[in-house]
N, C-alpha and C positions, 0 to 999 in steps of 0.2 A: 338308074341315072349314073352317067359317067362322072368320073372325078372332075373332068374339065368343066362340065356343066355346073357341078356343085360349087366349084371355085368361082365361076363367073357370077352365079347367083349371089354368093356371099359378097363379092366385090360390089355388085350393084346395090345391095342393101347397105353396105358401109358408106357408099357414096351418098345415098339418100339421107342417111343419118347425119353425115357431116354437113350436108346442105341445110338441113333443118336446124342444126346447132348454130351455124353462122348466120342464119336468116334473122334479121333484126337484132344483131348482136349488141349494138349500143344500148338498146332498151333492156336487154337481158343483163348486161354488165351493171347498168344503173340499178336494176332491181336487186341484184346480188349485193351490191354495196350498201343499199338502203337496208337490206335485211341484216347485214353485219353491224351497221350502225345501231339499229334497233336492239340487237342482241347485246352489244356492249353497253348501251344506255340502260337497258334493263338490269344488267349485272351491276352497274354502278349504283343504281337505285337501291339494290339489295345489299350493297357493301357498306360497312360502317367502320368507324375508327375509335379505338380506345387507348388511353394513355395510362401507363403504370410507372410507379417509381419502386424499384426493387433493390435490396441490398446487393452490393458487389462482393461476390465470394472470391477470395484470393487463395489459390492452390499452390503450395510450394513443396519442396522436398523436405524431409525430416530434419535436415541440418540447417535450413535457412528460414528466416522469418522477416516479415515487412519491418523496415526501420525508417521509413519516410512517409510523408503524406501521400494519400491517394483518395479518389472519390469513394466515399462510403456507400453511395447509392448511384444508380444509373437510371436513365429514362428510357422506357420501352414504348414504342408506338406499334399498336396492333391494328391490322386491317383485315377484315373478313366479313362473312355474313353475320348479320346482327345477332341472331340467335346463338351462333357459334361462339363468338368472342365474349358475349355476356355470360356464357356458361363456364368460362375459365375462372377457376378459383384462385384467390390470392396465394402465392407461393408455388403455383404449378408451372410458372416460367421463371427459371433462374438465369441470372447473368453472372459469368465467372471469367477470371483470367487465369491461365495455366502457366505457372513458372516452374513446374516440377522438373523440367529438363535442365535446370541450372543447379550447380552444387558449390559455387564459390561466390563470395559476396561481391556486389557490384550493382550498378544501375542498369535496369533492363526495361524493354518496351515490348508490349504484345497487344493483340487485338482482343476486344471484349467478345466473348462467345455466349451463345444462348443454349439452354438446355430445357427441353419440354418434358413434362411428366404429368401424371394424373389426368385431370380433365382436359389438359391441353394437347394430349397425344393424338386423339382421333379427329381433330377439327381441321377441315379443309374446305375452301382455301383459307390460308392464314399467312399473312405477310407480317414479319417482325423486323423492325429496325431499332437500333440502339444508339443512344447518345450518352457519353462520347464513344467513338469507335475504337479508340486505343488508349491504353493506360501505361504510364511510366512509373516504375517503382524501384526504390533502393532496397536490396535484400542484404541482411547481415547474418552472421553466424548465430545460431540459437545457443544460449547458455542457460544453466539453472543454478540458482543460489538459494541458500537459507539465510534469511535476514531477521534480525531481532525486531520485535514489535515494541516501539518506544512508548513510554508512558504518555497518555493522552493529555492534551491541554484541557484545563478546567476553567469555567467561568461562573460568575455568580458566587454568592456566599450562603453557607448553610445557615439554618435558623439560629437566632440569637441564643447564646448559652450552650452551643454545641460546636464541636470541632470535627473535621475530617481527620481521623487518626491514621488511617492507612488506606491504600488502594492497590488493586491488582488487575492486570490485563491478561486474559486467557484467550488464545494461546500466547506464549511469550515469543514464538518464532513463526515465520511464514515462509513457505517455499514459493519462489517465483521463477518464471522463465521468460525470456525475451531476448532482444538483440544485445550482442556483446558490448557494442559501443555505448549503449544506454545504461546497462546494468553495472558496468565497471565503476561508475561514479555513484551508485546507490549503496549506502551502507546501513540503512535502517528504514523501517516503515513506521508511519504514524496513523492514528485514527482520528475521526472527527472528535471535536471537543465535547465535553460532558457538562451539562448544566447542574450546578449544585444548589441553585436558589431554593431556599426554604426547606431543605431536607433536614430531618431530625432523627433519622434512624438508618440502619444499614440498608443498602440497596444494591440491585444488580440491573444493568441495562445493556442492551446490545448496541454496538456502535459500528459504523462503516470503517473499513480500512481504506486509507487514501492510496489510490494507485498512482505511483510516480510518473507513469507514462501510459498513453493509450495503446502502446505497442507491447506492454508488459502484461503477462497473465499471472494472476494470483491463484495458487492452489487452494481449494476450499470454497466456502460460501462468500468470502470477501467481507465477513463481519467478525467482530471479536466481542468478548464479554468483559464488561467493566464491573468490578466489584468494589464498592466503597464501604468502609467501616466508619460509622459516625458515633461519637460518644459525647455525653455532657461535658461541657468545658470545666476544667479544674484550674484555678489560679496557680501559676507557677512563677518563679523568679530565678534568673541566672545571676550569680554574683561572681565576678572575676577579680583577680589580683589580690587575693586574701593572704596576708602574711602568715608564715608558718613559724610558730614559736617552739624553741628547743627547751626541753625541761630535763633536769637531772644531769646537766653537763658538768664534768669535773672542772673546777676553776683553773686548773693548769693547762687546759686544752683550749685551742682555738678551733672553731667549727666554720666550715665554708659550705653553704648549701647552693652555691653557684647561681644565686639570684632567683631561685625557684619560688614561685608563689602558687597558691591553690585556687580552685574554683569549685562552686557547688551549684546544683539546681534543686530548689526547694519548692515544696507544695504546701499550701496553707490558706488561711483566710487572707483575702486581698489586703485588708487594712494592716494585718500583722506583717505581711510580706513587704508592704511599702515602707513600714516604719522600722524594719529590722536592720541593724548594723552589726556585723560580726565583732565579738569581743576579742581581746588580745589572745585569749586561750581557745579560740574557736577551732583552729587547726594546730595540733601539737605533734611533736616527735619526741619520744622518750629516749634520752641519751645516757641514762644512768648505767646501762650495761656496757658502755664503751670503756675499754681498759688501756688503750694506747693509740698512737698515731695510725692512720690508715683510712681506707675508703669503705664506707658501710652503706647498707640499704636498710632504712628504718621504716616501719609502718606508720601511717598517718592516722592519728586519732581525731575524732570530730566531737566537739562538745555541742550537741544539738539542743537548742532550747525546746521546751515543751510547746506543743501546738504546731510543729513543723514536721513534714515528711521529707526525708532525703531521697531524691530521685537519682542523683548522680554526683560524684565528686572526683576531682583530679588534683594531685596524683594519688594513687593508692600507697605508693612508697616514696621515700625521699632519699636521694643520693647525697651523702654527706661526707666531707673530707675532714679528718681530724689531724691537727698538728700540735706540737708542744709550744707553750709560751716560754721563751728562753729566759726572760728576765724575772721569772717568778722565784720567790724565795726557795732556796735549795732544800731547806728542811721540810717544807710542805710537799716537795716533789719526791723526796727520798723513797717513801713506800712505793710510789708508782714506778720509779726507776728500777727498784729491785724486781718488781714484776716484769718489767721489760727485759731485764737481763736473763730472767728465767726463760 
């Protein structure tokens, strides 16, 4: 068969096919549209929606940290086949904002992005929309400080007949990091208060360290150890303004103690402590060894009555200034004057 005849035959077949295609074309178009509608409807019947609330991850450079409010969580809307989206485990879709491209402090805006992992990787079709779409955030320079951990506040009272003698917080310092603008005004950290109610023996409890700002990170567990020492109560009394008596002073001398008085802290039976009144010789300074004018430091002696325990006394020594009494009889002063001349 010649080429011409083959081309003619092919042309006739193509013309017949075209005639068949356009024959009753409105009905054929309608049937195609109906099939498409049925396909879409069937797909819609097998698609379902799931809503999730997930933490918003903030990614920054090593030199910057968030220093202003931002959404802690965002809302995800998942759409896909029912079996598929139900199989997605919590945490396998992450929402994050990427600020790693910035290296100076300031206010920045960026869109919220989605990261699929784990069980969410192989699921198709899967449509994910997020709310909000964009986040604004102020970034500040990251600083690190070591701050003292202040003594905790205590409430309640120990058992009757007992006293809280001392307490200790461990550790005494905490390393923190966070925005420069926030940490520059933070000078110490505190812990939650400790309840002393009814305690009658030494105890140790763990207490939370109070974070001064949600943008500050505490190194460690965020807790401290409080150690309290409790002992039975012992009656004590503080007595102030006790006169100091000078003994053995040469009659030819005048003594100036500069208005100094003494004080003591005594332990004993409550009735004795309440009734006690210091005698004139309770606090004394012995001046018998003073031989001439001048300034001296003399030890203080305490005449402590029986039944008391001395816990503290002040002063330990007395600063005294000695001068001559000029109108004293010369005969009585002569031996002393001879000593002065030597």
